[in-house]
Biopython code that builds the backbone (N, CA, C, O; Angstrom):
import numpy as np
from Bio.PDB.StructureBuilder import StructureBuilder

atoms = [
    (1, "MET", "N", (-40.669, -249.525, -39.763)),
    (1, "MET", "CA", (-40.057, -249.381, -38.445)),
    (1, "MET", "C", (-39.250, -250.642, -38.155)),
    (1, "MET", "O", (-39.654, -251.745, -38.524)),
    (2, "ALA", "N", (-38.133, -250.476, -37.506)),
    (2, "ALA", "CA", (-37.242, -251.588, -37.197)),
    (2, "ALA", "C", (-37.781, -252.429, -36.040)),
    (2, "ALA", "O", (-38.442, -251.926, -35.131)),
    (3, "ALA", "N", (-37.482, -253.703, -36.105)),
    (3, "ALA", "CA", (-37.834, -254.581, -34.995)),
    (3, "ALA", "C", (-36.927, -254.271, -33.815)),
    (3, "ALA", "O", (-35.742, -253.987, -33.994)),
    (4, "ILE", "N", (-37.477, -254.325, -32.619)),
    (4, "ILE", "CA", (-36.697, -254.031, -31.416)),
    (4, "ILE", "C", (-35.499, -254.971, -31.318)),
    (4, "ILE", "O", (-34.432, -254.559, -30.864)),
    (5, "GLY", "N", (-35.655, -256.212, -31.732)),
    (5, "GLY", "CA", (-34.576, -257.183, -31.670)),
    (5, "GLY", "C", (-33.395, -256.825, -32.548)),
    (5, "GLY", "O", (-32.305, -257.363, -32.354)),
    (6, "GLY", "N", (-33.580, -255.919, -33.524)),
    (6, "GLY", "CA", (-32.501, -255.520, -34.414)),
    (6, "GLY", "C", (-31.585, -254.470, -33.825)),
    (6, "GLY", "O", (-30.591, -254.092, -34.445)),
    (7, "MET", "N", (-31.906, -253.999, -32.645)),
    (7, "MET", "CA", (-31.103, -252.945, -32.008)),
    (7, "MET", "C", (-29.922, -253.579, -31.281)),
    (7, "MET", "O", (-29.923, -253.707, -30.057)),
    (8, "ASN", "N", (-28.909, -253.976, -32.065)),
    (8, "ASN", "CA", (-27.790, -254.711, -31.478)),
    (8, "ASN", "C", (-26.433, -254.051, -31.720)),
    (8, "ASN", "O", (-25.397, -254.690, -31.535)),
    (9, "THR", "N", (-26.424, -252.791, -32.128)),
    (9, "THR", "CA", (-25.170, -252.077, -32.369)),
    (9, "THR", "C", (-24.976, -251.005, -31.303)),
    (9, "THR", "O", (-25.856, -250.164, -31.118)),
    (10, "PRO", "N", (-23.842, -251.012, -30.593)),
    (10, "PRO", "CA", (-23.592, -249.944, -29.622)),
    (10, "PRO", "C", (-23.270, -248.628, -30.336)),
    (10, "PRO", "O", (-22.458, -248.589, -31.260)),
    (11, "VAL", "N", (-23.920, -247.558, -29.888)),
    (11, "VAL", "CA", (-23.753, -246.226, -30.474)),
    (11, "VAL", "C", (-23.463, -245.244, -29.347)),
    (11, "VAL", "O", (-24.170, -245.227, -28.340)),
    (12, "SER", "N", (-22.433, -244.432, -29.511)),
    (12, "SER", "CA", (-22.119, -243.400, -28.511)),
    (12, "SER", "C", (-22.646, -242.057, -28.991)),
    (12, "SER", "O", (-22.508, -241.704, -30.162)),
    (13, "TYR", "N", (-23.256, -241.307, -28.066)),
    (13, "TYR", "CA", (-23.725, -239.955, -28.352)),
    (13, "TYR", "C", (-22.741, -238.979, -27.738)),
    (13, "TYR", "O", (-22.421, -239.068, -26.553)),
    (14, "GLN", "N", (-22.261, -238.046, -28.548)),
    (14, "GLN", "CA", (-21.298, -237.057, -28.079)),
    (14, "GLN", "C", (-21.837, -235.646, -28.278)),
    (14, "GLN", "O", (-22.597, -235.381, -29.210)),
    (15, "GLU", "N", (-21.431, -234.746, -27.387)),
    (15, "GLU", "CA", (-21.738, -233.325, -27.520)),
    (15, "GLU", "C", (-20.439, -232.538, -27.437)),
    (15, "GLU", "O", (-19.486, -232.954, -26.778)),
    (16, "LEU", "N", (-20.416, -231.401, -28.113)),
    (16, "LEU", "CA", (-19.250, -230.536, -28.117)),
    (16, "LEU", "C", (-19.240, -229.698, -26.848)),
    (16, "LEU", "O", (-20.200, -228.987, -26.550)),
    (17, "THR", "N", (-18.140, -229.792, -26.104)),
    (17, "THR", "CA", (-17.976, -228.964, -24.917)),
    (17, "THR", "C", (-16.859, -227.969, -25.199)),
    (17, "THR", "O", (-15.854, -228.316, -25.819)),
    (18, "THR", "N", (-17.035, -226.740, -24.745)),
    (18, "THR", "CA", (-16.038, -225.711, -25.001)),
    (18, "THR", "C", (-15.417, -225.232, -23.701)),
    (18, "THR", "O", (-16.070, -225.175, -22.659)),
    (19, "THR", "N", (-14.139, -224.891, -23.790)),
    (19, "THR", "CA", (-13.411, -224.342, -22.646)),
    (19, "THR", "C", (-12.625, -223.130, -23.128)),
    (19, "THR", "O", (-12.190, -223.090, -24.279)),
    (20, "PRO", "N", (-12.440, -222.140, -22.256)),
    (20, "PRO", "CA", (-11.650, -220.968, -22.640)),
    (20, "PRO", "C", (-10.213, -221.383, -22.996)),
    (20, "PRO", "O", (-9.629, -222.249, -22.343)),
    (21, "ASP", "N", (-9.655, -220.751, -24.041)),
    (21, "ASP", "CA", (-8.295, -221.105, -24.454)),
    (21, "ASP", "C", (-7.229, -220.164, -23.890)),
    (21, "ASP", "O", (-6.046, -220.307, -24.200)),
    (22, "GLY", "N", (-7.645, -219.206, -23.065)),
    (22, "GLY", "CA", (-6.693, -218.294, -22.446)),
    (22, "GLY", "C", (-6.345, -217.087, -23.304)),
    (22, "GLY", "O", (-5.663, -216.171, -22.845)),
    (23, "ALA", "N", (-6.812, -217.083, -24.551)),
    (23, "ALA", "CA", (-6.521, -215.962, -25.453)),
    (23, "ALA", "C", (-7.805, -215.256, -25.872)),
    (23, "ALA", "O", (-7.830, -214.551, -26.880)),
    (24, "GLY", "N", (-8.870, -215.446, -25.095)),
    (24, "GLY", "CA", (-10.146, -214.811, -25.399)),
    (24, "GLY", "C", (-11.080, -215.651, -26.247)),
    (24, "GLY", "O", (-12.221, -215.255, -26.487)),
    (25, "GLY", "N", (-10.620, -216.796, -26.701)),
    (25, "GLY", "CA", (-11.454, -217.692, -27.503)),
    (25, "GLY", "C", (-11.804, -218.952, -26.733)),
    (25, "GLY", "O", (-11.646, -219.020, -25.514)),
    (26, "THR", "N", (-12.271, -219.926, -27.450)),
    (26, "THR", "CA", (-12.607, -221.200, -26.827)),
    (26, "THR", "C", (-12.048, -222.349, -27.660)),
    (26, "THR", "O", (-11.772, -222.202, -28.850)),
    (27, "THR", "N", (-11.890, -223.481, -27.012)),
    (27, "THR", "CA", (-11.466, -224.707, -27.665)),
    (27, "THR", "C", (-12.565, -225.732, -27.467)),
    (27, "THR", "O", (-13.080, -225.893, -26.360)),
    (28, "GLY", "N", (-12.926, -226.426, -28.535)),
    (28, "GLY", "CA", (-13.994, -227.413, -28.452)),
    (28, "GLY", "C", (-13.463, -228.835, -28.406)),
    (28, "GLY", "O", (-12.485, -229.167, -29.076)),
    (29, "THR", "N", (-14.111, -229.664, -27.616)),
    (29, "THR", "CA", (-13.775, -231.079, -27.501)),
    (29, "THR", "C", (-15.065, -231.878, -27.475)),
    (29, "THR", "O", (-16.004, -231.529, -26.759)),
    (30, "TRP", "N", (-15.114, -232.957, -28.262)),
    (30, "TRP", "CA", (-16.283, -233.828, -28.246)),
    (30, "TRP", "C", (-16.188, -234.767, -27.048)),
    (30, "TRP", "O", (-15.166, -235.424, -26.848)),
    (31, "ALA", "N", (-17.255, -234.829, -26.252)),
    (31, "ALA", "CA", (-17.292, -235.682, -25.057)),
    (31, "ALA", "C", (-18.462, -236.650, -25.155)),
    (31, "ALA", "O", (-19.578, -236.249, -25.488)),
    (32, "THR", "N", (-18.211, -237.920, -24.866)),
    (32, "THR", "CA", (-19.271, -238.927, -24.880)),
    (32, "THR", "C", (-20.170, -238.726, -23.672)),
    (32, "THR", "O", (-19.703, -238.696, -22.534)),
    (33, "LYS", "N", (-21.475, -238.587, -23.936)),
    (33, "LYS", "CA", (-22.463, -238.392, -22.872)),
    (33, "LYS", "C", (-23.068, -239.727, -22.435)),
    (33, "LYS", "O", (-23.336, -239.932, -21.252)),
    (34, "PHE", "N", (-23.282, -240.633, -23.390)),
    (34, "PHE", "CA", (-23.844, -241.951, -23.069)),
    (34, "PHE", "C", (-23.727, -242.850, -24.294)),
    (34, "PHE", "O", (-23.459, -242.386, -25.403)),
    (35, "THR", "N", (-23.933, -244.139, -24.073)),
    (35, "THR", "CA", (-23.939, -245.138, -25.142)),
    (35, "THR", "C", (-25.265, -245.878, -25.080)),
    (35, "THR", "O", (-25.779, -246.157, -23.997)),
    (36, "PHE", "N", (-25.813, -246.193, -26.241)),
    (36, "PHE", "CA", (-27.097, -246.888, -26.317)),
    (36, "PHE", "C", (-27.044, -247.917, -27.444)),
    (36, "PHE", "O", (-26.144, -247.883, -28.283)),
    (37, "MET", "N", (-27.998, -248.816, -27.456)),
    (37, "MET", "CA", (-28.073, -249.840, -28.491)),
    (37, "MET", "C", (-29.060, -249.380, -29.566)),
    (37, "MET", "O", (-30.100, -248.793, -29.264)),
    (38, "ALA", "N", (-28.713, -249.658, -30.830)),
    (38, "ALA", "CA", (-29.553, -249.213, -31.932)),
    (38, "ALA", "C", (-29.407, -250.136, -33.131)),
    (38, "ALA", "O", (-28.482, -250.945, -33.206)),
    (39, "GLU", "N", (-30.330, -249.999, -34.057)),
    (39, "GLU", "CA", (-30.201, -250.635, -35.365)),
    (39, "GLU", "C", (-29.655, -249.568, -36.304)),
    (39, "GLU", "O", (-30.257, -248.504, -36.452)),
    (40, "VAL", "N", (-28.524, -249.842, -36.935)),
    (40, "VAL", "CA", (-27.864, -248.876, -37.810)),
    (40, "VAL", "C", (-27.875, -249.438, -39.229)),
    (40, "VAL", "O", (-27.355, -250.523, -39.489)),
    (41, "LYS", "N", (-28.485, -248.670, -40.147)),
    (41, "LYS", "CA", (-28.571, -249.130, -41.530)),
    (41, "LYS", "C", (-28.142, -248.012, -42.476)),
    (41, "LYS", "O", (-28.648, -246.893, -42.386)),
    (42, "PRO", "N", (-27.205, -248.311, -43.388)),
    (42, "PRO", "CA", (-26.911, -247.342, -44.437)),
    (42, "PRO", "C", (-28.163, -247.209, -45.305)),
    (42, "PRO", "O", (-28.839, -248.201, -45.581)),
    (43, "MET", "N", (-28.464, -246.002, -45.726)),
    (43, "MET", "CA", (-29.622, -245.812, -46.593)),
    (43, "MET", "C", (-29.264, -246.261, -47.999)),
    (43, "MET", "O", (-28.122, -246.132, -48.441)),
    (44, "SER", "N", (-30.253, -246.785, -48.683)),
    (44, "SER", "CA", (-30.025, -247.195, -50.060)),
    (44, "SER", "C", (-31.240, -246.815, -50.891)),
    (44, "SER", "O", (-32.282, -246.440, -50.353)),
    (45, "GLY", "N", (-31.099, -246.914, -52.178)),
    (45, "GLY", "CA", (-32.207, -246.652, -53.074)),
    (45, "GLY", "C", (-32.700, -245.217, -53.031)),
    (45, "GLY", "O", (-31.910, -244.277, -52.941)),
    (46, "TYR", "N", (-34.010, -245.061, -53.097)),
    (46, "TYR", "CA", (-34.629, -243.744, -53.200)),
    (46, "TYR", "C", (-34.321, -242.858, -52.003)),
    (46, "TYR", "O", (-34.026, -241.675, -52.175)),
    (47, "ARG", "N", (-34.385, -243.411, -50.786)),
    (47, "ARG", "CA", (-34.119, -242.582, -49.594)),
    (47, "ARG", "C", (-32.705, -242.030, -49.613)),
    (47, "ARG", "O", (-32.480, -240.889, -49.209)),
    (48, "ARG", "N", (-31.752, -242.823, -50.076)),
    (48, "ARG", "CA", (-30.373, -242.328, -50.173)),
    (48, "ARG", "C", (-30.301, -241.176, -51.162)),
    (48, "ARG", "O", (-29.669, -240.158, -50.879)),
    (49, "LEU", "N", (-30.939, -241.320, -52.314)),
    (49, "LEU", "CA", (-30.966, -240.257, -53.316)),
    (49, "LEU", "C", (-31.625, -239.009, -52.746)),
    (49, "LEU", "O", (-31.136, -237.896, -52.937)),
    (50, "GLU", "N", (-32.731, -239.200, -52.049)),
    (50, "GLU", "CA", (-33.464, -238.088, -51.445)),
    (50, "GLU", "C", (-32.584, -237.324, -50.444)),
    (50, "GLU", "O", (-32.533, -236.095, -50.492)),
    (51, "TYR", "N", (-31.905, -238.019, -49.556)),
    (51, "TYR", "CA", (-31.088, -237.365, -48.535)),
    (51, "TYR", "C", (-29.761, -236.875, -49.066)),
    (51, "TYR", "O", (-29.226, -235.901, -48.537)),
    (52, "SER", "N", (-29.201, -237.503, -50.088)),
    (52, "SER", "CA", (-27.911, -237.054, -50.601)),
    (52, "SER", "C", (-28.020, -235.689, -51.265)),
    (52, "SER", "O", (-27.002, -235.042, -51.512)),
    (53, "GLN", "N", (-29.223, -235.247, -51.555)),
    (53, "GLN", "CA", (-29.408, -233.914, -52.120)),
    (53, "GLN", "C", (-29.258, -232.836, -51.053)),
    (53, "GLN", "O", (-29.005, -231.676, -51.381)),
    (54, "ILE", "N", (-29.411, -233.202, -49.782)),
    (54, "ILE", "CA", (-29.329, -232.197, -48.725)),
    (54, "ILE", "C", (-28.165, -232.410, -47.757)),
    (54, "ILE", "O", (-27.823, -231.502, -46.999)),
    (55, "ILE", "N", (-27.557, -233.588, -47.773)),
    (55, "ILE", "CA", (-26.412, -233.836, -46.906)),
    (55, "ILE", "C", (-25.304, -234.515, -47.703)),
    (55, "ILE", "O", (-25.572, -235.267, -48.640)),
    (56, "LYS", "N", (-24.065, -234.244, -47.323)),
    (56, "LYS", "CA", (-22.929, -234.881, -47.989)),
    (56, "LYS", "C", (-22.581, -236.168, -47.270)),
    (56, "LYS", "O", (-22.972, -236.380, -46.122)),
    (57, "GLY", "N", (-21.852, -237.012, -47.948)),
    (57, "GLY", "CA", (-21.422, -238.259, -47.330)),
    (57, "GLY", "C", (-22.463, -239.345, -47.469)),
    (57, "GLY", "O", (-23.427, -239.211, -48.224)),
    (58, "ASN", "N", (-22.260, -240.418, -46.736)),
    (58, "ASN", "CA", (-23.147, -241.573, -46.780)),
    (58, "ASN", "C", (-24.222, -241.445, -45.716)),
    (58, "ASN", "O", (-23.902, -241.379, -44.529)),
    (59, "PRO", "N", (-25.503, -241.408, -46.113)),
    (59, "PRO", "CA", (-26.569, -241.266, -45.121)),
    (59, "PRO", "C", (-26.867, -242.585, -44.401)),
    (59, "PRO", "O", (-26.778, -243.668, -44.980)),
    (60, "TYR", "N", (-27.222, -242.455, -43.128)),
    (60, "TYR", "CA", (-27.570, -243.603, -42.291)),
    (60, "TYR", "C", (-28.904, -243.362, -41.603)),
    (60, "TYR", "O", (-29.285, -242.227, -41.319)),
    (61, "GLN", "N", (-29.601, -244.462, -41.343)),
    (61, "GLN", "CA", (-30.811, -244.437, -40.522)),
    (61, "GLN", "C", (-30.506, -245.231, -39.266)),
    (61, "GLN", "O", (-30.170, -246.413, -39.336)),
    (62, "ILE", "N", (-30.622, -244.580, -38.116)),
    (62, "ILE", "CA", (-30.333, -245.206, -36.830)),
    (62, "ILE", "C", (-31.643, -245.251, -36.042)),
    (62, "ILE", "O", (-32.264, -244.212, -35.818)),
    (63, "THR", "N", (-32.060, -246.426, -35.628)),
    (63, "THR", "CA", (-33.323, -246.597, -34.910)),
    (63, "THR", "C", (-33.035, -247.115, -33.504)),
    (63, "THR", "O", (-32.260, -248.054, -33.324)),
    (64, "THR", "N", (-33.673, -246.487, -32.504)),
    (64, "THR", "CA", (-33.464, -246.901, -31.117)),
    (64, "THR", "C", (-34.718, -246.636, -30.303)),
    (64, "THR", "O", (-35.676, -246.033, -30.786)),
    (65, "HIS", "N", (-34.694, -247.099, -29.051)),
    (65, "HIS", "CA", (-35.802, -246.840, -28.138)),
    (65, "HIS", "C", (-35.969, -245.344, -27.933)),
    (65, "HIS", "O", (-35.003, -244.587, -28.031)),
    (66, "TYR", "N", (-37.171, -244.926, -27.653)),
    (66, "TYR", "CA", (-37.487, -243.511, -27.457)),
    (66, "TYR", "C", (-36.659, -242.913, -26.323)),
    (66, "TYR", "O", (-36.527, -243.493, -25.245)),
    (67, "ARG", "N", (-36.118, -241.754, -26.597)),
    (67, "ARG", "CA", (-35.420, -240.969, -25.585)),
    (67, "ARG", "C", (-35.428, -239.515, -26.048)),
    (67, "ARG", "O", (-35.598, -239.234, -27.234)),
    (68, "THR", "N", (-35.244, -238.598, -25.105)),
    (68, "THR", "CA", (-35.337, -237.171, -25.421)),
    (68, "THR", "C", (-33.988, -236.457, -25.352)),
    (68, "THR", "O", (-33.926, -235.242, -25.540)),
    (69, "ASP", "N", (-32.916, -237.188, -25.088)),
    (69, "ASP", "CA", (-31.616, -236.551, -24.886)),
    (69, "ASP", "C", (-30.679, -236.645, -26.094)),
    (69, "ASP", "O", (-29.466, -236.491, -25.951)),
    (70, "ILE", "N", (-31.237, -236.899, -27.280)),
    (70, "ILE", "CA", (-30.450, -236.920, -28.509)),
    (70, "ILE", "C", (-30.952, -235.788, -29.391)),
    (70, "ILE", "O", (-32.152, -235.664, -29.634)),
    (71, "SER", "N", (-30.014, -234.952, -29.873)),
    (71, "SER", "CA", (-30.416, -233.840, -30.736)),
    (71, "SER", "C", (-29.368, -233.628, -31.827)),
    (71, "SER", "O", (-28.289, -234.218, -31.795)),
    (72, "ALA", "N", (-29.707, -232.783, -32.781)),
    (72, "ALA", "CA", (-28.801, -232.476, -33.885)),
    (72, "ALA", "C", (-27.592, -231.665, -33.428)),
    (72, "ALA", "O", (-26.679, -231.436, -34.220)),
    (73, "LYS", "N", (-27.563, -231.227, -32.174)),
    (73, "LYS", "CA", (-26.386, -230.535, -31.645)),
    (73, "LYS", "C", (-25.237, -231.508, -31.397)),
    (73, "LYS", "O", (-24.080, -231.098, -31.294)),
    (74, "GLY", "N", (-25.559, -232.799, -31.302)),
    (74, "GLY", "CA", (-24.544, -233.797, -31.022)),
    (74, "GLY", "C", (-24.141, -234.566, -32.262)),
    (74, "GLY", "O", (-24.518, -234.223, -33.382)),
    (75, "ARG", "N", (-23.364, -235.620, -32.034)),
    (75, "ARG", "CA", (-22.989, -236.539, -33.102)),
    (75, "ARG", "C", (-22.967, -237.944, -32.528)),
    (75, "ARG", "O", (-22.962, -238.134, -31.312)),
    (76, "LEU", "N", (-22.953, -238.929, -33.424)),
    (76, "LEU", "CA", (-22.922, -240.333, -33.023)),
    (76, "LEU", "C", (-21.606, -240.960, -33.460)),
    (76, "LEU", "O", (-21.026, -240.572, -34.474)),
    (77, "ILE", "N", (-21.145, -241.932, -32.684)),
    (77, "ILE", "CA", (-19.980, -242.732, -33.052)),
    (77, "ILE", "C", (-20.453, -244.182, -33.155)),
    (77, "ILE", "O", (-20.948, -244.762, -32.189)),
    (78, "VAL", "N", (-20.287, -244.755, -34.361)),
    (78, "VAL", "CA", (-20.697, -246.140, -34.614)),
    (78, "VAL", "C", (-19.486, -246.875, -35.171)),
    (78, "VAL", "O", (-19.023, -246.570, -36.270)),
    (79, "ASN", "N", (-18.978, -247.832, -34.426)),
    (79, "ASN", "CA", (-17.804, -248.604, -34.857)),
    (79, "ASN", "C", (-16.664, -247.693, -35.304)),
    (79, "ASN", "O", (-16.000, -247.970, -36.302)),
    (80, "GLY", "N", (-16.437, -246.610, -34.568)),
    (80, "GLY", "CA", (-15.350, -245.686, -34.874)),
    (80, "GLY", "C", (-15.676, -244.647, -35.936)),
    (80, "GLY", "O", (-14.851, -243.774, -36.205)),
    (81, "THR", "N", (-16.844, -244.716, -36.541)),
    (81, "THR", "CA", (-17.247, -243.767, -37.578)),
    (81, "THR", "C", (-18.073, -242.642, -36.965)),
    (81, "THR", "O", (-19.026, -242.895, -36.228)),
    (82, "GLU", "N", (-17.702, -241.391, -37.274)),
    (82, "GLU", "CA", (-18.451, -240.232, -36.796)),
    (82, "GLU", "C", (-19.642, -239.986, -37.716)),
    (82, "GLU", "O", (-19.494, -239.922, -38.936)),
    (83, "ILE", "N", (-20.817, -239.850, -37.118)),
    (83, "ILE", "CA", (-22.036, -239.597, -37.888)),
    (83, "ILE", "C", (-22.673, -238.308, -37.384)),
    (83, "ILE", "O", (-23.069, -238.211, -36.223)),
    (84, "ALA", "N", (-22.768, -237.318, -38.273)),
    (84, "ALA", "CA", (-23.439, -236.062, -37.943)),
    (84, "ALA", "C", (-24.946, -236.292, -37.950)),
    (84, "ALA", "O", (-25.471, -236.951, -38.848)),
    (85, "ILE", "N", (-25.637, -235.754, -36.960)),
    (85, "ILE", "CA", (-27.086, -235.929, -36.841)),
    (85, "ILE", "C", (-27.796, -234.811, -37.602)),
    (85, "ILE", "O", (-27.494, -233.632, -37.418)),
    (86, "HIS", "N", (-28.744, -235.197, -38.460)),
    (86, "HIS", "CA", (-29.525, -234.203, -39.200)),
    (86, "HIS", "C", (-30.957, -234.118, -38.712)),
    (86, "HIS", "O", (-31.559, -233.045, -38.739)),
    (87, "SER", "N", (-31.509, -235.235, -38.268)),
    (87, "SER", "CA", (-32.876, -235.187, -37.735)),
    (87, "SER", "C", (-33.091, -236.319, -36.750)),
    (87, "SER", "O", (-32.481, -237.385, -36.844)),
    (88, "VAL", "N", (-33.978, -236.052, -35.801)),
    (88, "VAL", "CA", (-34.392, -237.049, -34.812)),
    (88, "VAL", "C", (-35.913, -237.025, -34.797)),
    (88, "VAL", "O", (-36.517, -235.995, -34.500)),
    (89, "VAL", "N", (-36.538, -238.163, -35.120)),
    (89, "VAL", "CA", (-37.989, -238.224, -35.248)),
    (89, "VAL", "C", (-38.568, -239.239, -34.277)),
    (89, "VAL", "O", (-38.097, -240.372, -34.188)),
    (90, "ASN", "N", (-39.595, -238.818, -33.552)),
    (90, "ASN", "CA", (-40.376, -239.701, -32.685)),
    (90, "ASN", "C", (-41.353, -240.438, -33.596)),
    (90, "ASN", "O", (-42.380, -239.879, -33.981)),
    (91, "VAL", "N", (-41.043, -241.693, -33.947)),
    (91, "VAL", "CA", (-41.818, -242.449, -34.927)),
    (91, "VAL", "C", (-43.262, -242.612, -34.462)),
    (91, "VAL", "O", (-43.527, -243.157, -33.390)),
    (92, "GLY", "N", (-44.179, -242.134, -35.280)),
    (92, "GLY", "CA", (-45.604, -242.257, -34.985)),
    (92, "GLY", "C", (-46.067, -241.432, -33.798)),
    (92, "GLY", "O", (-47.204, -241.578, -33.350)),
    (93, "MET", "N", (-45.198, -240.563, -33.282)),
    (93, "MET", "CA", (-45.528, -239.744, -32.099)),
    (93, "MET", "C", (-46.025, -240.612, -30.942)),
    (93, "MET", "O", (-46.909, -240.205, -30.188)),
    (94, "GLN", "N", (-45.447, -241.816, -30.807)),
    (94, "GLN", "CA", (-45.896, -242.766, -29.789)),
    (94, "GLN", "C", (-44.931, -242.901, -28.617)),
    (94, "GLN", "O", (-45.195, -243.677, -27.699)),
    (95, "ASN", "N", (-43.826, -242.170, -28.623)),
    (95, "ASN", "CA", (-42.838, -242.230, -27.540)),
    (95, "ASN", "C", (-42.325, -243.644, -27.284)),
    (95, "ASN", "O", (-42.107, -244.040, -26.139)),
    (96, "LYS", "N", (-42.133, -244.409, -28.380)),
    (96, "LYS", "CA", (-41.606, -245.768, -28.257)),
    (96, "LYS", "C", (-40.273, -245.933, -28.981)),
    (96, "LYS", "O", (-39.364, -246.594, -28.479)),
    (97, "VAL", "N", (-40.162, -245.328, -30.163)),
    (97, "VAL", "CA", (-38.990, -245.500, -31.014)),
    (97, "VAL", "C", (-38.644, -244.155, -31.645)),
    (97, "VAL", "O", (-39.534, -243.387, -32.011)),
    (98, "ILE", "N", (-37.327, -243.870, -31.772)),
    (98, "ILE", "CA", (-36.916, -242.705, -32.542)),
    (98, "ILE", "C", (-36.086, -243.152, -33.733)),
    (98, "ILE", "O", (-35.405, -244.177, -33.685)),
    (99, "GLU", "N", (-36.152, -242.371, -34.800)),
    (99, "GLU", "CA", (-35.360, -242.611, -35.989)),
    (99, "GLU", "C", (-34.450, -241.409, -36.176)),
    (99, "GLU", "O", (-34.910, -240.269, -36.243)),
    (100, "ILE", "N", (-33.156, -241.678, -36.259)),
    (100, "ILE", "CA", (-32.153, -240.628, -36.428)),
    (100, "ILE", "C", (-31.600, -240.749, -37.840)),
    (100, "ILE", "O", (-31.210, -241.832, -38.277)),
    (101, "ILE", "N", (-31.571, -239.617, -38.552)),
    (101, "ILE", "CA", (-30.965, -239.585, -39.874)),
    (101, "ILE", "C", (-29.668, -238.792, -39.750)),
    (101, "ILE", "O", (-29.647, -237.695, -39.192)),
    (102, "GLY", "N", (-28.587, -239.362, -40.278)),
    (102, "GLY", "CA", (-27.300, -238.694, -40.210)),
    (102, "GLY", "C", (-26.404, -239.123, -41.359)),
    (102, "GLY", "O", (-26.794, -239.945, -42.187)),
    (103, "ASN", "N", (-25.190, -238.558, -41.406)),
    (103, "ASN", "CA", (-24.249, -238.942, -42.444)),
    (103, "ASN", "C", (-22.836, -239.005, -41.874)),
    (103, "ASN", "O", (-22.524, -238.404, -40.846)),
    (104, "ASP", "N", (-21.993, -239.760, -42.585)),
    (104, "ASP", "CA", (-20.625, -239.951, -42.107)),
    (104, "ASP", "C", (-19.642, -238.935, -42.645)),
    (104, "ASP", "O", (-18.461, -238.996, -42.304)),
    (105, "GLY", "N", (-20.083, -238.000, -43.475)),
    (105, "GLY", "CA", (-19.208, -236.940, -43.964)),
    (105, "GLY", "C", (-18.205, -237.368, -45.007)),
    (105, "GLY", "O", (-17.315, -236.592, -45.354)),
    (106, "ALA", "N", (-18.320, -238.578, -45.518)),
    (106, "ALA", "CA", (-17.359, -239.082, -46.519)),
    (106, "ALA", "C", (-17.445, -238.297, -47.809)),
    (106, "ALA", "O", (-16.712, -238.583, -48.756)),
]
sb = StructureBuilder()
sb.init_structure("model")
sb.init_model(0)
sb.init_chain("A")
sb.init_seg("    ")
for serial, (resi, resn, name, xyz) in enumerate(atoms, 1):
    if name == "N":
        sb.init_residue(resn, " ", resi, " ")
    sb.init_atom(name, np.array(xyz, "f"), 0.0, 1.0, " ", f" {name:<3s}", serial, name[0])
structure = sb.get_structure()
């Protein structure tokens, strides 16, 4: 688990919002819902190999304070890089820290 002091990277959480396009369909736009501080680490070694079998691109582990408003329906923006969310885990089921696994789609 990451040290709380390591959460020094600003991360934006975005969700897709849709609006009617006037032709019977919809148009989607990503909207930032909030920004939070986190520790962002590219995965390496075995964990990278493990996750690269199920997701494309470069996998990341993002650790932050516990919150319930982040889900795989959204995406993260870290230093201009879009990261698709694959899982959000309440570490130790203690409601203190969450670990987000995602990839940059590269």
